[in-house]
C-alpha positions as CSV (number, residue, x, y, z in Angstrom):
1,X,0.0,0.0,0.0
2,X,2.8,2.4,0.9
3,X,4.7,1.7,-2.3
4,X,1.6,2.4,-4.4
5,X,1.1,5.7,-2.7
6,X,4.8,6.6,-3.4
7,X,4.4,5.6,-7.1
8,X,1.3,7.8,-7.5
9,X,3.1,10.6,-5.7
10,X,6.1,10.5,-8.0
11,X,3.9,10.2,-11.1
12,X,2.0,13.4,-10.1
13,X,5.3,15.1,-9.4
14,X,6.8,14.2,-12.9
15,X,3.5,15.3,-14.5
16,X,3.7,18.7,-12.8
17,X,7.4,19.0,-13.8
18,X,6.5,18.3,-17.4
19,X,3.7,20.9,-17.4
20,X,6.1,23.5,-15.8
21,X,8.7,22.7,-18.5
22,X,6.1,23.2,-21.3
23,X,5.0,26.6,-19.7
24,X,8.7,27.6,-19.5
25,X,9.4,26.8,-23.2
26,X,6.2,28.6,-24.1
27,X,7.2,31.7,-22.3
28,X,10.6,31.7,-24.1
29,X,8.9,31.3,-27.5
30,X,6.5,34.2,-26.6
31,X,9.4,36.5,-25.6
32,X,11.3,35.8,-28.9
33,X,8.4,37.1,-31.1
């Protein structure tokens, strides 16, 4: 049970990180226009 919680925790963390990276790249593209 504890392992499953940790896996879910890390999955949500990586998803958040991916979203943040996308927003970061998007901001850079917007600034270059």
